[in-house]
N, C-alpha and C positions, 0 to 999 in steps of 0.2 A: 761882603764878598761871598762868604760861605753860604749865606741864605740865597743869594742870586743863583749860585750853582745848584742848590737844592730845588729852587723853582724850575730852572731849566731842565734838570734831570727828571723831575716829576712830570713835566709836560712832555718830554721826550718819551717817557714810559707810557703816558696816556696814548700818544699817537701810535706807538708800536703795539700796545695791547689792543687798541681798537682795530688796527689793521689786521692783527693776528686773529682776533675773534670774529671779524667780519669777512675778511678775504681769505684768511688762512684756514678757517674752520667753517667752510660753507656747509658741510655736513657735520652735525654735532657729534656723530659717532666717531668721526675722525679723531677728535680731540678728547672726547669724553668729559671728565670732570675738569680738565684743564680749560675748556671753553668757558665754563662758569668762573673759574678762578681769574682768567684774564679780564673778564668783564668787571669783577669785583676789584681787582687790582687797579684797573683803569679809573674807576670811580674814587677809590681811596687816594690814589696819586693826584687826581684832579683836585680833590678836597684839600689835600696837604699843600699842593702848589698854590692854590688860590688863597688859602689862609696865610701862608708864608708871605705871599705877595702883598697881603694887607697888613703885614707886620705882626701877625699873631704867631707866637711861639708856644707850642704845646709839646713838651717832651714825650708824653704818652702817645700822641698821634704820630710823631716821627718814629717812635719805636714800633708801633703797630704797622705803619707803612713799610718799614724796613723788613719786618718779619714776613708780612704778606708777599712782598716783592721777592724775598729769598725763596719762599716756598713755590711761588708761581714760576720763578726763573728756573728752578730745578726741574719742574714738570715740563716747561716749554722746551728746554734743551734736549729732552728725550724724543721730541717729535721731529719727524723728517720733513719739515717744511721751512722754506726760507723766512717766512714771516715769523714763525715760532722762534727761530734762531735770533732774529733781530729783536724780538720781544724779550727773550731771555737776557740778551746783552744790555738792553735798555733798563730792564728791571734790576740787574746787578748794579748798574751805575746809580740808579735811584736809591737802592738800598744803602749803598755806601754814603751817598750824600745825606740821606736822612739820618744815618747814624752820626755823622759829623754834626749835623744840626742839633740832634738830641744832646750830644755832649756839650755843645756851646749854648744851649738854650737857657742855661742858668746864668744869673748875674751875681756878682759879689757885692754884698752890702758893706757898710762901713766897718763892720766887725769881722770881716773876712769870712763870713758865712755865706754859703751858696743859697740863693733864693731862686726858686724856679717859678716861672709863670705858668 
């Protein structure tokens, strides 16, 4: 269940980031560096969502996605555009979901040691 939430939140972030970078930032100067960050976030979220859907659990990738989503969300919330606000909210949700997946990504072996894939 936790992984389904992560997949859904990642793909929601992809849609919101793509909309923001394409429709919200028609002129790159409007968004500056945030324009590039939303594109990068979209691609990372897409990768994480697709790998998770295929049953691949990678703690480091979840942590990277969460970090990038947090940074981009903070930048997007400063912009005065409705697509940027939606992007910021979707990225916050994705970040939270990725952190949950990162924490659950480990399994316990028969000696009660955590083994991460």
